[in-house]
N, C-alpha and C positions, 0 to 999 in steps of 0.2 A: 246396162245402159245401152240400148241397142244402137249399134254403127248408123252413121246419119250421112247421108250425100253431101259431098262438100259444098255443091251448087246449092240446095236448100239452106246447108248451113248459112252462106252466106247471105243467101235472100234473106233470112230470117234477122240475119245481124244486123242488115242495112234497113231494116224496116222499123218501125215505130211502135210500141206497144205492143207486140206479139203479132202483129200484121205484116208480112213480110213482102219484099216491094215484088214488083211481078216483073216474069221471064223477060215480058218486053222492057221493061224499064233497065235491067241488068245489063240487057244486051246494048241497051242505046250507052248507058253509063260505061262499057267495058270496049263496044264497038266490036263484041263478037257475035257471029251470027246467031239470030233467034232460034235458027231450027235445029243446029248443032245443040245448043244450050238444052232445049227443051228432049232432046233425044237423046243428051246424055243424062239429064234428071231423071228421066223415066225409064234409065237403064238399059237401052236400046242398044248402046255401043258399049266395047268389051272392055276400052282403057278410056279414059279421058282424052281427048284430041288436043295436040299443042296449041291451038287456037284458047280451047277452053283453060289449060293450065297457065297460061300467059295472064287470060282475063282475072284469074283468080289470085296468081300471086301479083297483078297490081291492085288487089285489094287486101292484100296481106296476106294470104294462106299459102304457104310454101308449097312448090308444085310437087315434093316427094310427099309431102304431107296428105296433101289433094290425091294424088294417085296412089296411097295407102287406104285413105278412108273409102273412096271409091271402090275399089278393089274389095275391101272389107264389107262395105253396105251391098255393093252386088250380089255376092255371095251369100247374103243372108236373104237379099231380096229374089234372087232365083231360088233360092232354098223353101222359099214362103209363098211363092207363086203355084198355082195348082196346075200340073200338068196338062199340055195340049191333049186333046182328044183326036 
């Protein structure tokens, strides 16, 4: 099973019938900045910032588990990305 970004996982869990909620909806629900959520979900950040961890914790995902998931997902994501020219 491939590692999953914890933000993606939470958005999918909160959605209905395989249709994840949007990043904007997640930002509204948690009070977390949309830009930060977006950058984290796209893998631009080396680690999850405290505001994202707090948001995920409020939705039932343990911060330590979220960090582990993100690190594992990001490593796999970076290995699969083509090298920059």
